C-alpha positions in Angstrom: 88.0 103.8 67.0 91.6 103.7 68.1 93.8 100.8 68.9 95.3 100.6 72.4 97.9 98.1 73.6 98.5 97.2 77.3 99.0 94.3 79.6 97.0 93.1 82.6 99.0 91.4 85.4 97.2 88.5 87.0 97.2 87.3 90.6 97.9 83.6 90.0 100.4 81.7 87.9 98.9 80.5 84.6 98.9 76.8 83.7 98.7 75.7 80.1 95.0 75.0 80.5 94.5 78.6 81.9 96.3 80.0 78.9 94.0 78.0 76.6 91.0 79.3 78.4 92.2 82.9 77.9 92.9 82.3 74.2 89.5 80.7 73.6 87.4 83.0 75.9 88.6 86.4 74.6 87.2 87.5 71.3 90.5 89.2 70.2 94.0 87.8 70.0 95.8 88.1 73.2 99.4 87.3 74.4 99.9 85.3 77.5 103.3 86.2 79.1 105.3 85.1 82.1 107.9 87.5 83.5 109.7 88.5 86.7 106.7 90.4 87.9 104.2 87.6 87.3 101.8 86.5 84.6 100.2 88.9 82.1 97.7 89.0 79.4 98.6 91.4 76.6 95.9 93.1 74.6 95.8 95.2 71.5 92.2 96.4 71.5 90.1 98.7 69.4 87.9 101.1 71.4 86.6 104.6 71.7 89.1 105.4 74.5 91.9 103.8 76.4 89.7 103.6 79.4 87.0 101.6 77.5 89.6 99.3 76.1 91.1 98.5 79.5 87.7 98.1 81.3 86.3 95.8 78.6 89.4 93.7 78.8 89.3 93.5 82.6 85.7 92.5 82.5 86.6 89.6 80.1 89.5 88.4 82.3 87.3 88.5 85.4 84.5 86.7 83.6 86.9 83.9 82.8 87.7 83.5 86.5 91.0 85.3 86.7 91.9 88.1 89.1 93.6 91.1 87.6 96.0 92.9 89.9 97.3 95.8 87.7 97.3 97.3 84.3 100.7 98.1 82.7 101.4 100.0 79.5 103.1 98.0 76.9 106.8 97.9 75.9 107.8 100.2 73.1 110.8 100.5 70.8 112.4 103.7 69.5 110.3 103.4 66.3 107.1 103.1 68.5 108.1 106.2 70.5 108.8 108.1 67.3 105.4 107.2 65.9 103.5 108.0 69.1 105.2 111.4 69.6 105.4 112.5 66.0 109.2 112.6 66.1 111.7 111.0 63.8 113.6 107.9 64.9 116.8 110.0 64.7 115.2 112.6 67.1 114.2 109.8 69.6 117.7 108.2 69.3 119.2 111.6 70.2 116.9 111.9 73.2 117.8 108.4 74.4 121.6 109.0 74.0 121.3 112.5 75.7 122.6 114.3 72.6 119.3 116.2 72.6 117.0 117.3 75.4 117.7 117.5 79.1 119.2 114.0 79.4 118.0 111.3 81.9 115.9 109.4 79.4 114.5 106.3 81.2 116.5 103.1 81.2 115.2 100.3 78.9 113.0 97.8 80.7 113.8 94.9 78.3 115.3 94.0 75.0 119.0 94.2 74.2 121.6 96.8 73.2 120.5 96.8 69.6 116.8 96.7 70.3 116.0 98.2 73.6 112.4 98.4 74.9 110.9 100.8 77.3 107.6 100.9 79.3 105.5 103.5 77.5 104.4 105.0 80.8 108.0 105.7 81.8 108.7 107.3 78.4 105.5 109.3 78.5 106.2 110.6 82.0 109.7 111.6 81.0 108.5 113.4 77.9 105.8 115.2 79.8 108.1 116.4 82.6 111.4 116.8 80.8 110.8 117.4 77.1 107.5 119.2 77.0 105.1 116.3 76.2 101.3 116.7 76.0 98.2 116.1 78.0 97.5 112.8 76.2 100.4 111.2 78.1 99.2 112.4 81.5 95.7 111.3 80.9 96.8 107.7 80.0 99.0 107.6 83.1 96.2 108.9 85.4 93.8 106.3 83.9 96.3 103.5 84.6 96.9 104.8 88.2 93.1 105.1 88.8 92.4 101.6 87.5 95.3 100.1 89.5 94.0 101.8 92.6 90.6 100.2 92.2 92.1 96.8 91.4 94.1 97.1 94.6 91.0 98.1 96.6 89.2 95.0 95.3 91.9 92.8 96.8 91.9 94.7 100.0 88.1 94.6 100.3 88.2 90.9 100.1 91.4 90.1 102.0 91.7 93.0 104.5 88.3 94.8 104.7 89.1 96.5 108.0 92.3 98.0 106.7 90.5 99.3 103.6 87.8 100.9 105.7 90.5 102.5 107.9 92.4 103.8 104.8 89.2 105.3 103.3 88.2 106.9 106.6 91.7 108.5 107.1 92.0 109.7 103.5 88.4 111.0 103.1 89.5 114.2 104.7 
């Protein structure tokens, strides 16, 4: 079993009682977060695969009465990037500063000058396309995109079923 970290963005704002319900209703420790993009539940979950970890978490969130809108990869530090890629922290620092590699490393999504944080999906995409990353990155990004597409379809099926039917007909090609 591997450990996977990610966040699930929820449709509605969370009250204190909602957060309590999430903390009590999910077997593992979770982080309830509020940010500019909405409310999130952060997971670090053991599973056979990233897909299993995310799907199990979504099922728990839905079972507690919340509507998931999207899955996001977690924020990572330079140390996290080094660990995931098998590089040294110095090597990652040089990629970030442009001293090594093709340049154009993604901008930090959070943190501060001393401790910047990046979305892992942004870093993984950059590594794959610019610095010769591996298939593991692409698979995780495709999994997130597929899950997010299905979550969006759930909302469309409920709120705008005619539009979803039209989209499916036009794209079935």
